[in-house]
Residue frames relative to the residue before (quaternion, step in Angstrom):
aa qw qx qy qz dx dy dz
M 1.0000 0.0000 0.0000 0.0000 0.00 0.00 0.00
Q 0.3295 -0.7296 0.5621 0.2077 3.57 -0.95 0.86
V 0.1522 -0.7825 0.6001 0.0666 3.56 -0.91 0.97
N 0.2463 -0.7705 0.5741 0.1272 3.57 -0.69 1.09
I 0.1705 -0.7978 0.5751 0.0604 3.55 -0.58 1.18
P 0.4932 -0.6708 0.4619 0.3057 3.60 -0.76 1.02
L 0.6481 -0.5490 0.3684 0.3779 3.54 -1.21 0.64
S 0.6293 0.5480 -0.3446 0.4301 3.54 1.02 -0.78
W 0.6640 0.4828 -0.2969 0.4877 3.56 1.10 -0.73
S 0.6516 0.5114 -0.3291 0.4534 3.59 0.94 -0.83
G 0.5978 0.5546 -0.3542 0.4577 3.54 1.15 -0.61
M 0.6335 0.5264 -0.3272 0.4633 3.52 1.03 -0.75
L 0.6447 0.5190 -0.3209 0.4604 3.54 1.05 -0.78
A 0.7301 0.4535 -0.2427 0.4500 3.57 0.95 -0.89
C 0.5757 0.6300 -0.3749 0.3620 3.56 1.13 -0.65
P 0.3887 -0.7251 0.5086 0.2538 3.62 -0.73 0.96
T 0.4676 -0.6706 0.5045 0.2778 3.51 -1.13 0.70
T 0.2577 -0.7663 0.5702 0.1461 3.58 -0.85 0.95
T 0.6433 -0.5331 0.3822 0.3948 3.51 -1.26 0.32
R 0.6451 0.5238 -0.3288 0.4488 3.56 1.19 -0.46
E 0.5703 0.6075 -0.3871 0.3948 3.59 1.20 -0.40
S 0.3815 -0.7520 0.4954 0.2087 3.55 -0.71 1.07
G 0.6284 -0.5269 0.4169 0.3921 3.55 -1.29 0.39
M 0.6124 0.5654 -0.3532 0.4249 3.60 1.08 -0.67
K 0.6497 0.5136 -0.3267 0.4554 3.57 0.96 -0.83
I 0.6280 0.5259 -0.3386 0.4631 3.57 1.01 -0.77
H 0.6524 0.5270 -0.3113 0.4468 3.55 0.94 -0.91
V 0.6668 0.5026 -0.3007 0.4609 3.57 0.88 -0.93
R 0.6408 0.5300 -0.3267 0.4491 3.58 0.96 -0.88
M 0.7023 0.4667 -0.2769 0.4607 3.59 0.80 -1.00
L 0.6180 0.5393 -0.3424 0.4582 3.58 1.06 -0.71
A 0.6534 0.5169 -0.3149 0.4547 3.57 0.94 -0.87
I 0.6512 0.5059 -0.3140 0.4705 3.58 0.98 -0.83
A 0.6403 0.5256 -0.3218 0.4585 3.58 1.00 -0.83
L 0.6456 0.5168 -0.3178 0.4639 3.58 0.99 -0.79
L 0.6273 0.5359 -0.3321 0.4571 3.57 1.03 -0.79
L 0.6747 0.4865 -0.2949 0.4702 3.58 0.90 -0.92
S 0.6449 0.5290 -0.3176 0.4510 3.57 1.00 -0.83
A 0.6549 0.5139 -0.3121 0.4578 3.57 0.94 -0.89
A 0.6492 0.5125 -0.3225 0.4602 3.57 0.99 -0.82
A 0.6485 0.5200 -0.3187 0.4556 3.56 1.00 -0.83
M 0.6624 0.5036 -0.3071 0.4618 3.56 0.96 -0.87
A 0.6258 0.5324 -0.3425 0.4557 3.57 1.01 -0.76
G 0.6498 0.5114 -0.3142 0.4663 3.57 1.03 -0.79
A 0.6580 0.5086 -0.3143 0.4577 3.56 0.98 -0.83
A 0.6374 0.5430 -0.3292 0.4365 3.57 1.02 -0.78
A 0.6431 0.5408 -0.3220 0.4362 3.55 1.16 -0.60
V 0.6048 0.5502 -0.3574 0.4514 3.60 1.24 -0.35
P 0.4229 -0.7199 0.4770 0.2744 3.64 -0.63 1.02
S 0.3876 -0.7212 0.5312 0.2180 3.57 -1.06 0.78
H 0.3846 -0.7248 0.5255 0.2249 3.57 -0.63 1.13
H 0.5962 0.5692 -0.3452 0.4486 3.57 1.10 -0.73
A 0.7167 0.4445 -0.2532 0.4740 3.58 0.76 -1.06
D 0.6332 0.5364 -0.3375 0.4443 3.58 0.99 -0.78
A 0.6407 0.5315 -0.3217 0.4512 3.57 1.02 -0.82
E 0.6752 0.4788 -0.2992 0.4747 3.58 0.91 -0.87
A 0.6168 0.5342 -0.3452 0.4637 3.59 1.08 -0.66
A 0.6388 0.5206 -0.3262 0.4632 3.59 1.04 -0.75
V 0.6280 0.5198 -0.3341 0.4730 3.58 1.03 -0.75
R 0.6585 0.5140 -0.3153 0.4503 3.58 0.90 -0.93
A 0.6461 0.5242 -0.3256 0.4491 3.58 0.97 -0.83
A 0.6735 0.4694 -0.2942 0.4893 3.60 0.94 -0.85
Y 0.6514 0.5456 -0.3134 0.4240 3.55 0.98 -0.89
A 0.5734 0.5850 -0.3827 0.4272 3.58 1.13 -0.56
D 0.6678 0.4708 -0.2965 0.4944 3.60 1.00 -0.80
Y 0.6078 0.5472 -0.3483 0.4580 3.57 1.09 -0.69
R 0.6396 0.5158 -0.3260 0.4676 3.60 0.95 -0.85
T 0.6435 0.5200 -0.3213 0.4607 3.56 0.97 -0.84
A 0.6356 0.5274 -0.3284 0.4583 3.59 1.01 -0.79
L 0.6406 0.5081 -0.3265 0.4741 3.58 0.96 -0.81
F 0.6712 0.5073 -0.3000 0.4495 3.56 0.89 -0.95
M 0.7060 0.4775 -0.2778 0.4432 3.59 0.82 -0.98
T 0.6298 0.5082 -0.3538 0.4690 3.60 1.03 -0.62
N 0.6280 0.5093 -0.3322 0.4856 3.58 1.18 -0.48
Q 0.6816 0.4845 -0.2748 0.4745 3.57 1.18 -0.60
K 0.4174 -0.7405 0.4372 0.2939 3.59 1.34 0.03
D 0.4499 0.6576 -0.4667 0.3839 3.56 1.09 0.79
V 0.2999 -0.8027 0.4889 0.1636 3.57 -0.10 1.31
K 0.6820 0.5002 -0.3035 0.4388 3.59 0.77 -1.01
A 0.6998 0.4611 -0.2771 0.4700 3.59 0.83 -0.97
S 0.6161 0.5501 -0.3401 0.4496 3.58 1.09 -0.69
V 0.6717 0.4913 -0.2924 0.4711 3.56 0.87 -0.98
A 0.6474 0.5216 -0.3203 0.4542 3.59 1.00 -0.82
A 0.6746 0.4906 -0.3004 0.4626 3.59 0.91 -0.88
I 0.6295 0.5203 -0.3291 0.4740 3.58 1.02 -0.79
G 0.6536 0.5105 -0.3059 0.4676 3.58 1.02 -0.80
A 0.6420 0.5177 -0.3241 0.4634 3.58 1.01 -0.79
F 0.6442 0.4993 -0.3217 0.4820 3.57 1.00 -0.78
R 0.6093 0.5658 -0.3511 0.4304 3.59 1.00 -0.82
E 0.6737 0.5056 -0.2974 0.4495 3.58 0.88 -0.96
K 0.6945 0.4679 -0.2867 0.4652 3.59 0.83 -0.95
W 0.6657 0.4966 -0.3180 0.4572 3.58 0.94 -0.82
A 0.6213 0.5383 -0.3438 0.4539 3.59 1.03 -0.73
A 0.6582 0.4963 -0.3100 0.4737 3.59 0.96 -0.83
L 0.6395 0.5210 -0.3137 0.4704 3.57 0.99 -0.87
A 0.6836 0.4969 -0.2950 0.4457 3.59 0.82 -1.00
S 0.6373 0.5288 -0.3289 0.4539 3.58 0.99 -0.80
A 0.6753 0.4889 -0.2905 0.4695 3.57 0.93 -0.91
W 0.6906 0.4860 -0.2851 0.4533 3.58 0.92 -0.86
R 0.6153 0.5277 -0.3633 0.4592 3.60 1.10 -0.54
R 0.6414 0.5047 -0.3212 0.4804 3.57 1.10 -0.68
T 0.7968 -0.0296 0.0802 0.5982 3.56 0.83 -1.08
P 0.2509 -0.7911 0.5361 0.1543 3.61 -0.10 1.21
P 0.5170 -0.6163 0.4813 0.3482 3.61 -1.00 0.72
P 0.6212 -0.5938 0.3497 0.3733 3.61 -0.99 0.72
Q 0.6594 0.5280 -0.3214 0.4279 3.59 1.03 -0.72
Y 0.7621 0.3260 -0.1838 0.5283 3.59 1.23 -0.42
A 0.4170 0.7662 -0.4310 0.2309 3.58 1.27 -0.18
A 0.7291 0.4268 -0.2415 0.4774 3.61 1.03 -0.70
D 0.5105 0.6643 -0.4133 0.3567 3.59 1.27 -0.02
P 0.3287 -0.7720 0.5043 0.2039 3.64 -0.47 1.10
L 0.6894 0.4756 -0.2729 0.4734 3.59 1.25 -0.37
L 0.3679 0.7604 -0.4806 0.2356 3.59 1.24 0.05
A 0.6840 0.4881 -0.3038 0.4490 3.60 0.74 -1.02
K 0.6422 0.5229 -0.3225 0.4584 3.57 0.99 -0.81
T 0.6511 0.5158 -0.3189 0.4564 3.59 0.95 -0.84
L 0.6366 0.5329 -0.3295 0.4496 3.58 0.94 -0.87
T 0.6849 0.4728 -0.2754 0.4811 3.58 0.97 -0.89
T 0.6588 0.5313 -0.3182 0.4271 3.58 0.90 -0.91
V 0.6375 0.5212 -0.3281 0.4629 3.59 0.95 -0.86
A 0.6616 0.5017 -0.3093 0.4636 3.60 0.91 -0.87
T 0.6562 0.5188 -0.3092 0.4524 3.58 0.97 -0.86
I 0.6429 0.5144 -0.3164 0.4712 3.58 0.96 -0.87
N 0.6708 0.5066 -0.3024 0.4493 3.56 0.90 -0.93
D 0.6408 0.5202 -0.3257 0.4612 3.59 1.00 -0.81
E 0.6398 0.5167 -0.3242 0.4676 3.58 1.01 -0.81
A 0.6512 0.5087 -0.3115 0.4691 3.57 0.94 -0.88
G 0.6317 0.5445 -0.3301 0.4421 3.58 1.03 -0.77
R 0.6575 0.4994 -0.3101 0.4713 3.58 0.95 -0.84
I 0.6659 0.5016 -0.3015 0.4626 3.57 0.96 -0.88
A 0.6494 0.5140 -0.3152 0.4633 3.59 0.98 -0.85
A 0.6553 0.5182 -0.3169 0.4491 3.57 0.92 -0.86
A 0.6614 0.4886 -0.2961 0.4860 3.58 1.18 -0.56
G 0.5981 -0.6281 0.3268 0.3754 3.57 1.31 -0.01
D 0.5947 0.5597 -0.3780 0.4361 3.61 1.22 -0.08
L 0.0800 -0.8592 0.5047 0.0240 3.57 0.39 1.25
A 0.5894 0.5636 -0.3791 0.4373 3.59 1.09 -0.57
K 0.6690 0.4746 -0.2894 0.4934 3.57 0.98 -0.84
A 0.6263 0.5391 -0.3355 0.4522 3.59 0.99 -0.80
H 0.6345 0.5275 -0.3212 0.4648 3.56 1.00 -0.84
E 0.6516 0.5227 -0.3078 0.4554 3.56 0.93 -0.92
V 0.6590 0.4984 -0.3057 0.4731 3.59 0.97 -0.85
L 0.6480 0.5395 -0.3173 0.4339 3.60 0.94 -0.87
E 0.5626 0.6281 -0.3865 0.3736 3.59 1.06 -0.68
A 0.6160 0.5794 -0.3470 0.4054 3.59 1.07 -0.70
I 0.5723 0.5857 -0.3883 0.4226 3.61 1.14 -0.49
R 0.6028 0.5561 -0.3470 0.4549 3.57 1.02 -0.79
D 0.6713 0.4988 -0.2956 0.4616 3.58 0.94 -0.90
E 0.6519 0.5258 -0.3192 0.4435 3.59 0.96 -0.84
I 0.6916 0.4582 -0.2855 0.4798 3.58 0.85 -0.93
G 0.6307 0.5306 -0.3321 0.4586 3.58 1.02 -0.75
A 0.6567 0.5036 -0.3059 0.4707 3.59 1.00 -0.84
L 0.6021 0.5558 -0.3502 0.4538 3.59 1.05 -0.74
R 0.6857 0.4717 -0.2860 0.4748 3.56 0.85 -0.94
A 0.6626 0.5246 -0.3163 0.4309 3.57 0.87 -0.94
R 0.6443 0.5376 -0.3238 0.4370 3.59 0.96 -0.85
N 0.7817 0.3474 -0.1487 0.4962 3.54 1.09 -0.76
G 0.5466 -0.6728 0.3735 0.3302 3.56 1.24 0.41
V 0.4734 0.6462 -0.4527 0.3917 3.57 1.15 0.61
T 0.0687 -0.7969 0.6002 0.0101 3.57 -0.82 1.01
S 0.0455 -0.8005 0.5976 -0.0004 3.55 -0.93 0.92
F 0.6672 -0.4656 0.3860 0.4347 3.54 -1.31 0.15
S 0.6144 0.5628 -0.3425 0.4341 3.58 1.06 -0.73
D 0.6160 0.5457 -0.3520 0.4460 3.59 1.03 -0.71
R 0.6633 0.4887 -0.3072 0.4763 3.58 0.99 -0.79
M 0.6115 0.5299 -0.3418 0.4779 3.57 1.10 -0.69
N 0.6653 0.5085 -0.3032 0.4549 3.58 0.97 -0.84
A 0.6296 0.5233 -0.3376 0.4646 3.59 1.03 -0.75
Y 0.6324 0.5129 -0.3242 0.4816 3.58 1.02 -0.79
H 0.6500 0.5378 -0.3141 0.4354 3.57 0.90 -0.96
E 0.6529 0.5288 -0.3225 0.4359 3.57 0.90 -0.90
Q 0.6878 0.4624 -0.2816 0.4835 3.58 0.93 -0.88
M 0.6205 0.5405 -0.3388 0.4562 3.59 1.03 -0.76
E 0.6544 0.5123 -0.3129 0.4597 3.59 0.94 -0.89
R 0.6060 0.5496 -0.3537 0.4535 3.57 1.04 -0.73
I 0.6753 0.4865 -0.2884 0.4735 3.58 0.94 -0.87
L 0.6679 0.5175 -0.3077 0.4375 3.59 0.92 -0.88
L 0.7593 0.4154 -0.2015 0.4587 3.56 1.00 -0.80
D 0.5434 0.6833 -0.3899 0.2930 3.60 1.16 -0.47
G 0.2778 -0.7725 0.5250 0.2244 3.59 0.76 -1.02
Y 0.1346 -0.8582 0.4864 0.0938 3.57 1.22 -0.57
D 0.6151 -0.6031 0.3375 0.3795 3.53 0.93 1.01
G 0.6702 -0.5042 0.2986 0.4555 3.55 0.97 0.88
F 0.5585 -0.6226 0.3602 0.4131 3.57 1.23 0.58
S 0.1714 0.7691 -0.5756 0.2185 3.51 0.91 1.03
P 0.6984 -0.4469 0.3192 0.4589 3.64 -1.18 0.22
A 0.6720 0.4744 -0.3022 0.4818 3.60 0.93 -0.83
G 0.6411 0.5263 -0.3148 0.4615 3.55 1.06 -0.78
L 0.6541 0.5095 -0.3108 0.4647 3.57 0.99 -0.82
A 0.6102 0.5384 -0.3531 0.4616 3.58 1.06 -0.69
R 0.6621 0.4932 -0.2989 0.4785 3.57 1.00 -0.82
L 0.6358 0.5261 -0.3218 0.4640 3.57 1.04 -0.78
R 0.6157 0.5382 -0.3535 0.4542 3.60 1.02 -0.71
D 0.6549 0.5004 -0.3110 0.4732 3.58 0.98 -0.83
D 0.6823 0.4888 -0.2930 0.4579 3.58 0.88 -0.95
S 0.6655 0.5007 -0.3119 0.4573 3.59 0.99 -0.77
A 0.5840 0.5611 -0.3744 0.4516 3.60 1.16 -0.52
V 0.6367 0.5043 -0.3185 0.4888 3.58 1.04 -0.79
L 0.6512 0.5155 -0.3145 0.4597 3.58 0.96 -0.88
A 0.6314 0.5323 -0.3318 0.4560 3.58 1.01 -0.79
Y 0.6331 0.5240 -0.3258 0.4675 3.59 1.00 -0.81
L 0.6794 0.4882 -0.2898 0.4649 3.58 0.91 -0.92
A 0.6242 0.5291 -0.3360 0.4665 3.59 1.08 -0.70
E 0.6620 0.4921 -0.3051 0.4760 3.58 0.96 -0.83
S 0.6244 0.5259 -0.3489 0.4603 3.59 1.06 -0.65
L 0.5989 0.5376 -0.3506 0.4790 3.59 1.14 -0.60
D 0.6589 0.5210 -0.3039 0.4496 3.53 0.93 -0.93
R 0.6689 0.4755 -0.3000 0.4863 3.58 1.03 -0.76
A 0.6683 0.5366 -0.3081 0.4129 3.58 0.93 -0.91
K 0.6148 0.5694 -0.3657 0.4051 3.61 1.03 -0.62
S 0.5511 0.6083 -0.4021 0.4057 3.59 1.21 -0.32
N 0.6369 0.5204 -0.3272 0.4653 3.60 1.25 -0.33
L 0.6290 0.5141 -0.3301 0.4807 3.57 1.31 -0.10
P 0.6482 -0.4900 0.3790 0.4428 3.61 -1.20 0.29
P 0.5793 -0.6014 0.4119 0.3648 3.63 -0.97 0.79
D 0.1212 0.7813 -0.5974 0.1345 3.56 -0.89 0.98
P 0.3736 -0.7507 0.4965 0.2244 3.61 -0.41 1.17
A 0.6206 0.5441 -0.3474 0.4451 3.61 1.06 -0.68
L 0.6380 0.5071 -0.3218 0.4819 3.58 1.04 -0.75
D 0.6282 0.5366 -0.3325 0.4548 3.57 0.96 -0.85
A 0.6769 0.4909 -0.2907 0.4650 3.57 0.94 -0.92
A 0.6658 0.5164 -0.3100 0.4403 3.59 0.93 -0.89
I 0.7014 0.4331 -0.2723 0.4963 3.59 0.86 -0.92
G 0.5897 0.5680 -0.3614 0.4461 3.58 1.11 -0.61
A 0.6514 0.5082 -0.3116 0.4694 3.59 1.03 -0.79
V 0.6149 0.5318 -0.3416 0.4716 3.59 1.08 -0.72
V 0.6672 0.5014 -0.2963 0.4644 3.57 0.85 -0.99
E 0.6675 0.5103 -0.3030 0.4497 3.58 0.93 -0.89
S 0.6279 0.5366 -0.3490 0.4426 3.62 1.02 -0.71
V 0.6547 0.4881 -0.3124 0.4853 3.58 1.06 -0.70
R 0.6335 0.5260 -0.3326 0.4597 3.58 0.98 -0.78
N 0.6190 0.5478 -0.3358 0.4517 3.56 1.06 -0.75
L 0.6575 0.4932 -0.3026 0.4825 3.57 0.97 -0.85
R 0.6655 0.5078 -0.3074 0.4525 3.57 0.90 -0.91
S 0.6363 0.5273 -0.3180 0.4647 3.57 1.06 -0.77
A 0.6513 0.5102 -0.3139 0.4659 3.58 0.97 -0.87
L 0.6459 0.5134 -0.3132 0.4703 3.57 1.02 -0.78
L 0.6436 0.5323 -0.3155 0.4504 3.56 0.98 -0.86
Q 0.7232 0.4225 -0.2340 0.4937 3.57 1.03 -0.84
G 0.3989 -0.7331 0.4660 0.2938 3.58 1.25 -0.24
D 0.3807 0.7322 -0.4720 0.3101 3.56 1.21 0.56
L 0.2780 -0.8184 0.4792 0.1526 3.57 -0.02 1.30
A 0.6313 0.5346 -0.3422 0.4456 3.59 0.99 -0.78
R 0.6671 0.4876 -0.2959 0.4792 3.59 0.96 -0.87
I 0.6199 0.5443 -0.3457 0.4472 3.57 1.01 -0.76
R 0.6575 0.5169 -0.3078 0.4537 3.57 0.93 -0.92
E 0.6794 0.4602 -0.2850 0.4954 3.59 1.09 -0.64
A 0.6813 0.5337 -0.2951 0.4048 3.58 0.96 -0.88
V 0.6101 0.5720 -0.3682 0.4062 3.60 1.03 -0.67
P 0.7350 0.3801 -0.2702 0.4923 3.67 0.62 -0.92
A 0.5976 0.5849 -0.3584 0.4151 3.60 1.20 -0.47
L 0.4952 0.6509 -0.4329 0.3792 3.59 1.25 -0.07
K 0.6503 0.6048 -0.3135 0.3362 3.55 1.02 -0.85
A 0.6815 0.5315 -0.3184 0.3894 3.61 0.75 -1.00
P 0.6774 0.4755 -0.3333 0.4515 3.67 0.75 -0.82
Y 0.6478 0.5078 -0.3311 0.4614 3.56 0.98 -0.79
S 0.6477 0.5360 -0.3297 0.4294 3.60 0.86 -0.91
K 0.6619 0.4960 -0.3050 0.4721 3.58 0.96 -0.85
A 0.6611 0.4980 -0.3056 0.4706 3.58 0.96 -0.85
F 0.6612 0.5187 -0.3068 0.4469 3.57 0.95 -0.90
L 0.6391 0.5497 -0.3404 0.4165 3.59 0.87 -0.90
R 0.7784 0.3594 -0.1917 0.4776 3.58 0.89 -0.87
F 0.8378 0.2236 -0.0637 0.4940 3.57 0.92 -0.88
G 0.5619 0.6730 -0.3742 0.3022 3.61 1.18 -0.41
């Protein structure tokens, strides 16, 4: 890289040192020149696109369509579900083609990368056929496996994203939604208290993780609603209010679904 040094700086380089010039002045002059060269080098490096960052951006772009497909299959909208599955298919195919040619550095050493790329496409194609036939509940169930495949890819390679934290929260939330807790018997409530403590930790980790993303009031509101839904459940459990507990458990789902659709 060529670095253009201002005339004032080049004059400093050319100016002979006199016997009256102190060692400190020489040090300051050379330090300033070194800083100038360093800044120019960093500016040049910043201009080079990051293959690592570009790869993660491509995943996020495809994942947005995947989230929409999950949401629409839950909404029982066949046309919108098929469209979202098709949009994800296109983005994933482009991503897979590019990664097969030149794997991103964070995944280049993964012996299972090619298999993951193929498996995700195969799962999505199966979900598309099922959705087109009108069985959206089954299509949704099949699509869930894509989340696991992409999460496993990242985990194998030490890559962590906001989506991974959303997925960890989702897994624990689903456990709570499906358990039943023995009709909220005393033993069931004790188990629910333990499970809700884990969910509260995961919700707080979401709240902390969003600070690493660009500021967005909508994101703050969405994650705030998720955190508040867990606090509501924890409060009902603390007070032993069975009626509130029965309402608070299923009420966990809506805030998460809204947050996931836009940001997950």
